[in-house]
Each structure stands twice: as structure tokens, then as C-alpha cells.
C-alpha positions in Angstrom: 137.3 -51.7 -58.8 135.0 -49.6 -56.6 134.0 -46.1 -57.8 132.7 -43.5 -55.4 131.2 -41.2 -58.1 129.8 -41.5 -61.6 132.4 -39.1 -62.8 135.2 -41.3 -61.5 133.7 -44.3 -63.3 133.2 -42.4 -66.5 136.8 -41.1 -66.5 138.0 -44.7 -66.1 136.0 -46.1 -69.0 136.0 -43.1 -71.4 138.8 -44.5 -73.5 137.4 -48.0 -73.5 135.8 -49.5 -76.6 132.1 -50.2 -76.9 132.7 -53.9 -76.7 134.8 -53.6 -73.5 132.1 -51.4 -71.9 129.3 -53.9 -72.8 131.4 -56.8 -71.5 131.9 -55.1 -68.1 128.1 -54.3 -68.0 127.4 -58.0 -68.6 129.8 -58.9 -65.7 127.9 -56.5 -63.4 124.6 -58.1 -64.4 126.0 -61.4 -63.4 127.1 -60.1 -60.1 123.7 -58.6 -59.3 121.9 -61.8 -60.2 124.2 -64.3 -58.5 126.1 -62.6 -55.7 123.8 -62.0 -52.7 126.6 -59.9 -51.0 127.1 -57.6 -54.0 127.3 -53.9 -53.3 124.4 -52.8 -55.4 124.9 -49.1 -54.8 128.5 -49.2 -55.9 127.7 -51.3 -59.0 124.9 -48.9 -60.0 127.4 -46.0 -59.9 129.7 -48.0 -62.2 126.8 -48.8 -64.5 125.9 -45.1 -64.8 129.6 -44.3 -65.6 129.6 -47.1 -68.2 126.5 -45.7 -69.8 128.0 -42.2 -70.1 131.3 -43.6 -71.3 129.5 -45.6 -74.0 127.4 -42.5 -75.1 130.6 -40.5 -75.3 132.4 -43.1 -77.3 129.5 -43.4 -79.8 129.1 -39.7 -80.1 132.8 -39.3 -81.0 132.5 -42.0 -83.6 129.4 -40.4 -85.1 127.2 -43.4 -84.2 123.9 -43.6 -82.4 123.5 -44.7 -78.8 123.1 -48.4 -79.8 125.5 -51.3 -80.3 127.8 -51.4 -83.3 127.2 -54.6 -85.2 128.7 -55.0 -88.6 129.3 -51.3 -88.8 125.6 -50.5 -88.2 123.9 -49.2 -85.1 121.1 -51.0 -83.3 119.2 -49.0 -80.8 118.2 -49.9 -77.2 121.1 -52.2 -76.6 122.2 -50.9 -73.2 119.9 -50.5 -70.2 121.5 -48.5 -67.4 118.6 -49.4 -65.1 119.4 -53.1 -65.0 122.8 -53.2 -66.5 121.6 -55.6 -69.1 122.1 -55.7 -72.9 118.7 -55.4 -74.7 118.1 -55.8 -78.4 114.4 -55.0 -78.7 112.0 -52.5 -80.2 113.8 -49.1 -80.4 110.5 -47.4 -79.9 110.2 -48.7 -76.3 111.4 -45.6 -74.5 111.0 -47.1 -71.1 114.0 -49.3 -71.6 116.3 -46.3 -72.0 114.5 -44.2 -69.4 116.8 -42.3 -67.1 114.2 -42.2 -64.3 114.0 -45.6 -62.8 110.5 -45.1 -61.4 109.2 -44.3 -65.0 110.8 -47.4 -66.5 108.8 -50.4 -67.7 111.1 -52.7 -65.8 110.3 -51.0 -62.5 106.6 -50.9 -63.3 106.5 -54.7 -63.8 108.7 -55.4 -60.8 106.6 -53.1 -58.6 103.3 -54.9 -59.3 104.9 -58.4 -58.9 106.4 -57.3 -55.6 103.0 -56.0 -54.3 101.2 -59.2 -55.4 104.0 -61.3 -53.7 104.7 -63.0 -57.0 108.3 -64.3 -57.6 110.7 -61.7 -59.1 113.2 -62.5 -61.8 116.9 -61.6 -61.2 116.4 -58.5 -63.4 113.3 -57.4 -61.5 115.1 -57.9 -58.1 117.9 -55.7 -59.4 115.5 -53.0 -60.5 113.8 -53.0 -57.1 117.1 -52.8 -55.2 118.3 -49.9 -57.4 115.1 -48.1 -56.8 115.6 -48.4 -53.0 119.2 -47.1 -53.4 117.8 -44.2 -55.4 115.4 -43.3 -52.6 118.2 -43.3 -50.1 120.5 -41.2 -52.4 117.6 -38.7 -52.9 116.8 -38.7 -49.2 113.3 -40.0 -49.9 113.7 -43.0 -47.7 111.7 -41.9 -44.7 109.0 -44.4 -45.4 111.3 -47.4 -46.0 113.7 -47.0 -43.1 111.7 -49.5 -41.0 110.4 -51.9 -43.6 111.5 -53.6 -46.7 107.9 -54.0 -47.9 107.5 -50.4 -49.3 108.0 -49.1 -52.8 107.3 -45.9 -54.7 104.4 -46.0 -57.1 105.6 -46.0 -60.7 105.6 -42.5 -62.4 103.2 -43.5 -65.2 100.8 -45.0 -62.7 100.8 -41.8 -60.6 100.2 -39.7 -63.8 97.2 -42.0 -64.6 95.8 -41.5 -61.1 95.8 -37.7 -61.6 94.4 -38.2 -65.1 91.5 -40.1 -63.6 91.0 -37.4 -61.0 90.9 -34.8 -63.8 88.0 -36.6 -65.5 86.0 -36.3 -62.3 86.3 -32.5 -62.3 87.1 -30.3 -59.4 89.5 -27.4 -58.7 92.5 -29.7 -58.1 93.0 -30.4 -61.8 93.4 -26.6 -62.5 95.9 -25.7 -59.7 99.6 -25.4 -60.1 101.7 -28.4 -59.2 105.2 -28.4 -57.7 107.6 -31.1 -56.9 110.1 -29.4 -54.6 111.5 -30.1 -51.1 109.4 -28.9 -48.1 110.2 -25.6 -46.4 111.8 -24.1 -49.5 110.5 -20.6 -50.6 109.5 -20.5 -54.2 109.2 -17.2 -56.1 106.0 -16.9 -58.2 105.5 -14.1 -60.7 102.5 -11.9 -60.5 100.7 -9.9 -63.3 103.2 -7.2 -64.1 102.5 -3.6 -65.0 102.0 -2.7 -68.7 104.7 -1.4 -70.9 104.8 2.4 -71.5 105.0 4.4 -74.7 108.6 5.6 -75.1 109.8 9.0 -76.4 112.8 8.5 -78.5 116.1 9.4 -76.8 114.6 9.6 -73.3 115.7 7.4 -70.4 113.4 4.7 -69.1 113.6 3.8 -65.4 113.4 0.0 -64.7 110.6 -1.4 -62.6 111.6 -3.3 -59.5 109.5 -6.4 -59.4 109.2 -8.3 -56.1 107.8 -11.8 -56.9 105.5 -13.4 -54.4 107.0 -16.3 -52.5 105.3 -19.5 -51.2 106.7 -21.9 -48.7 105.3 -25.4 -48.4 105.3 -27.6 -45.4 105.3 -31.4 -45.5 102.1 -33.1 -44.3 101.7 -36.8 -44.3 98.7 -38.3 -46.0 97.9 -42.0 -45.3 95.3 -44.6 -46.2 95.2 -48.3 -45.3 93.0 -50.7 -47.4 92.8 -54.4 -47.7 92.1 -56.9 -50.5 91.6 -60.6 -50.6 94.7 -62.8 -50.8 93.2 -64.2 -54.0 94.5 -61.0 -55.6 97.8 -62.9 -56.2 96.1 -64.5 -59.2 95.2 -61.1 -60.8 97.0 -60.1 -63.9 99.4 -57.2 -63.6 97.2 -54.9 -65.7 94.1 -55.7 -63.6 96.0 -55.1 -60.3 97.3 -51.8 -61.6 93.8 -50.7 -62.6 92.6 -51.6 -59.2 95.3 -49.6 -57.4 94.7 -46.6 -59.7 91.0 -46.6 -58.8 91.6 -47.1 -55.1 94.3 -44.5 -54.7 92.3 -42.0 -56.8 89.3 -42.6 -54.5 91.3 -42.2 -51.3 94.5 -40.2 -51.6 93.6 -37.8 -54.4 90.1 -37.2 -53.2 91.6 -36.2 -49.8 93.7 -33.6 -51.7 90.7 -32.4 -53.6 88.8 -31.8 -50.3 91.8 -30.0 -48.7 92.1 -27.7 -51.7 88.7 -26.3 -50.8 88.3 -26.9 -47.1 91.7 -27.6 -45.6 92.3 -26.0 -42.2 96.1 -25.5 -42.5 96.7 -27.5 -39.3 98.4 -30.7 -40.2 96.9 -30.4 -43.7 96.9 -27.9 -46.7 95.2 -24.5 -46.5 91.9 -24.5 -48.4 90.5 -21.6 -50.4 87.5 -21.4 -48.0 89.7 -21.3 -44.8 89.0 -18.2 -42.7 90.8 -15.1 -44.0 92.1 -16.6 -47.2 89.7 -14.8 -49.6 89.2 -11.3 -48.4 87.2 -10.2 -51.4 83.7 -11.5 -50.7 80.5 -10.5 -52.6 77.1 -11.2 -50.8 73.8 -11.3 -52.6 70.5 -13.0 -53.1 71.7 -14.7 -56.3 71.1 -12.4 -59.2 72.7 -11.7 -62.6 74.1 -8.5 -61.1 75.9 -10.4 -58.3 77.9 -12.4 -60.8 78.7 -9.2 -62.8 79.8 -7.5 -59.6 82.1 -10.4 -58.6 83.7 -10.4 -62.0 84.2 -6.6 -61.9 85.9 -6.9 -58.4 88.5 -9.4 -59.6 91.8 -7.4 -59.9 93.3 -6.8 -63.4 95.6 -9.5 -64.5 93.8 -12.3 -62.7 90.7 -12.4 -64.8 92.6 -13.8 -67.8 92.2 -17.6 -67.2 89.7 -17.1 -64.3 87.0 -19.6 -63.8 83.8 -20.0 -61.7 83.7 -22.9 -59.3 80.6 -24.3 -57.6 79.0 -27.6 -56.7 76.5 -29.4 -58.9 73.5 -28.4 -56.8 74.4 -24.7 -56.9 74.9 -24.9 -60.7 71.5 -26.3 -61.5 69.3 -25.1 -58.5 70.5 -21.5 -58.5 72.6 -20.5 -61.5 70.7 -22.3 -64.3 67.5 -20.4 -63.3 69.0 -16.9 -63.3 68.2 -14.4 -66.1 69.2 -10.9 -66.8 66.8 -7.9 -67.4 65.9 -9.2 -70.9 65.1 -12.7 -69.6 68.3 -14.0 -71.1 69.7 -16.9 -69.0 72.9 -16.4 -67.2 74.1 -19.9 -68.1 74.3 -19.6 -71.8 73.8 -23.0 -73.6 72.8 -21.6 -77.0 75.8 -23.2 -78.6 78.2 -26.0 -77.7 81.1 -23.6 -77.4 79.1 -21.4 -75.0 77.9 -24.2 -72.8 78.9 -24.1 -69.1 80.1 -20.5 -69.3 79.0 -17.5 -67.2 79.9 -14.0 -68.6 82.5 -15.7 -70.8 84.3 -17.6 -68.0 84.3 -21.4 -67.7 82.6 -23.3 -64.9 84.4 -25.9 -62.7 82.1 -28.3 -60.8 83.5 -29.2 -57.4 81.2 -31.0 -55.1 83.4 -30.2 -52.1 82.2 -26.6 -52.2 79.2 -25.9 -50.0 75.8 -25.1 -51.4 75.2 -21.5 -52.6 78.9 -20.6 -52.5 80.7 -19.7 -55.8 84.4 -19.1 -56.2 85.8 -16.9 -59.0 89.5 -16.8 -59.6 92.6 -18.0 -61.5 93.3 -21.3 -59.9 96.9 -21.3 -61.1 97.5 -19.1 -58.1 96.7 -22.0 -55.8 99.6 -24.5 -55.6 100.0 -28.1 -54.4 103.4 -29.5 -53.7 104.5 -33.2 -53.6 108.0 -33.4 -52.2 107.6 -37.2 -52.0 105.8 -39.6 -54.3 103.1 -41.9 -53.0 104.7 -44.8 -51.3 102.8 -48.2 -51.1 103.6 -50.7 -48.4 102.2 -54.2 -48.2 101.6 -56.4 -45.1 100.4 -60.0 -44.9 100.6 -60.3 -41.1 97.8 -58.2 -39.6 95.0 -60.0 -41.6 96.3 -63.5 -41.2 93.0 -64.9 -39.9 90.9 -63.3 -42.5 93.0 -64.1 -45.5 93.5 -60.5 -46.5 96.5 -58.4 -47.7 96.8 -54.9 -46.2 98.2 -52.0 -48.2 99.2 -48.7 -46.7 99.5 -45.8 -49.1 101.5 -42.8 -47.8 102.5 -39.5 -49.3 103.8 -36.1 -48.3 102.0 -33.1 -49.7 100.9 -29.5 -49.0 98.8 -26.9 -50.7 98.0 -23.2 -50.2 96.9 -20.1 -52.1 99.9 -18.3 -53.7 98.1 -14.9 -54.0 94.9 -14.3 -52.1 93.7 -11.4 -54.3 93.5 -13.8 -57.2 90.1 -15.1 -55.9 86.7 -13.7 -55.2 84.0 -15.5 -53.1 80.3 -15.1 -54.0 77.8 -16.0 -51.3 74.4 -16.5 -52.9 72.6 -17.0 -49.6 73.1 -13.5 -48.2 71.3 -10.3 -49.0 73.0 -7.0 -49.4 72.3 -4.4 -46.8 
């Protein structure tokens, strides 16, 4: 029986027993593994309906979401991703993960696929369902012309950004979105304070108009090659290599664009002309930093940080003192290290020398409407024995509220 929707499959199986549901799931598993002409998309719809029907049956019987064996529940018995019955460690959350790209099965299949290693029937089923998910979610723009592309697993993408965070920079402090391109998103701004109320009097409500930000969809691409000997790498070693390579290329490009992006075919950087209208010019004194902090509008200073490159930090800022010869960069205690006037310092080497940014970087946003897609090719480097990989993503970034930032130029003298 072919079901067009998950709800239709659920309604069909909602009165079935757990044993009947699991028997049908096993049949679907056999079809996926043995029938080359099987309609994977339709079977996945039925699997999702089976999963919901099983959960419904177990909840009505007061049991957990596992199998019923001898009147007791065993967890992790049904895997909606592969349609297989699993009796394994109940703490392995990946087996019951609703997001196929975050599952352990997809992670292993992804790396084997990229290394051109043979995939088991279960891994082939996982990769096919992932492709159908992309098509369903209209994220198939990168795989429409090739069957050699796959989305990077969720946990691997999280690890890439974790690695980027250890290297510092503004990007780790900005707000991240994961919404479709060209959709306006309302963002709250610091609101007015509450007022003291006289008992019995009427209070007029404030009309708050939130700021809105609309993201475009710009393509970010990088091609890199490794030796064909990489086929002999372990999955963990290959994953570590990809994490380092994608962090060095894709994420670094986003870090640069956050500061210096032109807004033409790429994100709008904080130093783009006209973005930051509040600019303080000075020779680089204690008073310049105090003036910059004083000029930041109320509501944005909470959570504000200083951003500068490493040379500016140690060549200019570390040498500054106030009128009592007290250093501007207070390192008297561990808790006070790397703070200026109580605000933390972010080192970002994509900022030019002698330029300091002050602001709440949560009012700069980066959007990823599509995950990083990795495609492999073994044709173009035939004579050199290399394997080519093309990483591709869609992203955009821009300031949400310009007045949340102040630029301090330490190379100019006030008139």
C-alpha cells in the first residue's frame, strides 16, 4: 500500500499491535536492501507513520518507546531513519534521532561515501533517505546535477564552528539564524524602562516596532584535493581532516566577511562604508576609549565588547595609561585580564591595525539557509592520483542595528 502522507500511514497503522508494526518495518527494510526499484520516498513516509503509530500504541499502554518483550520495555528498538530494529545501548541517542543529518548512521555513511568505501545496505538506505529529505525540504539545489554530493553531518558542522570559536574572532559572538533567504525577521531592540504607576490611573501601552532584517543567499565555495591514498584513512581521521580543512577555508571566509564584507555577492561587514555611523577619532589615549564607551547608546552597552587585532592590542592598547599611570589594560587579577573599562576584548586579526570596534555583536547576524554540501570527484585529477572535494554553502550576514556599534580610529587626531 502506498501512502501519500505520514498522517495517512499513521491512521492506517494506529490500531495495529507493536508486533505487527515491527513486522512491517522489517519488511520495508528488506525492500530497501534488496529491491533496486523500490520507491524509497514512499517507503520512508510509511516508516515515519509506523514510528508514530508505535509511539501512540505504547503511550496508550503506558509503556516506553521500546519493544515489549516478556512484559518489559527495551529501549532503542525501532530506528525510523533506517527502518531497522535495533536492540542496543539505550543511551545512544543518535539511533533515535529525528534529524537524519544528526544521526550516527548518516555520519558513518557520509564518511564512507566520501572515501569511496563500500556502503552496507543500511548505509545506502540512510544516504538515499537523506537525499529525499533534501528534495522534500527544497535544499536540493546542489545535488540536482550530481549524485556525488552530500550534506555535512550536523555534529560535524557543530564541531567546525567549535573549532572556529577557539581561534577567537567576532564570528563566535554574533547571532546565528537558520531561515530561508529573503525572509524578513523581526529582532527586538532595547525597550524603554517601566514607569512608576499611581494606583487607579490608566497606563497607555507602548507601541514597539521591532527592527527587521532580511538575508540574501550568497554561495560560498571551495575546492580542495587530497591523495587517493586517503581511502585507507580511518573514518575518525578523515572526519578530523575535513573539520580542519573546512574550518580553514569556509568558516574563515565567513569570519573575514563579518568584518570586511562588501555586501556585493557576499555579506555586509561591520567596516563597510556607512555601516557604523558613530566614529570616534583620536591619537590613542585613555580618554578615547572612555569617550567611545560613553557614546554607545543605552541598552547596547550591556554585553558590549571591544574588538581589535593582536597588533593593536599589544602595540597600542597595552601601553596606554590613565592620568595616574594606571594601565588601561588591567591584568592585576585573572578575572580582570583582557578587559578595558570593564568590557571584554575580542581579538580578530581581520580587523586592520589601529581600528577598534565597540559594540554588542549579538546585533550582527549570520544566516545559513543551507548546510555545507560536500561533493567528491575522482575524474578531474585522474593523472595525478588525487580526489577533488568541493565544499559549497549558502550564507549571508549583516548588522541588524547599526547604532549598536562604535568605531574607534586610533590613528587620527581630533581637530
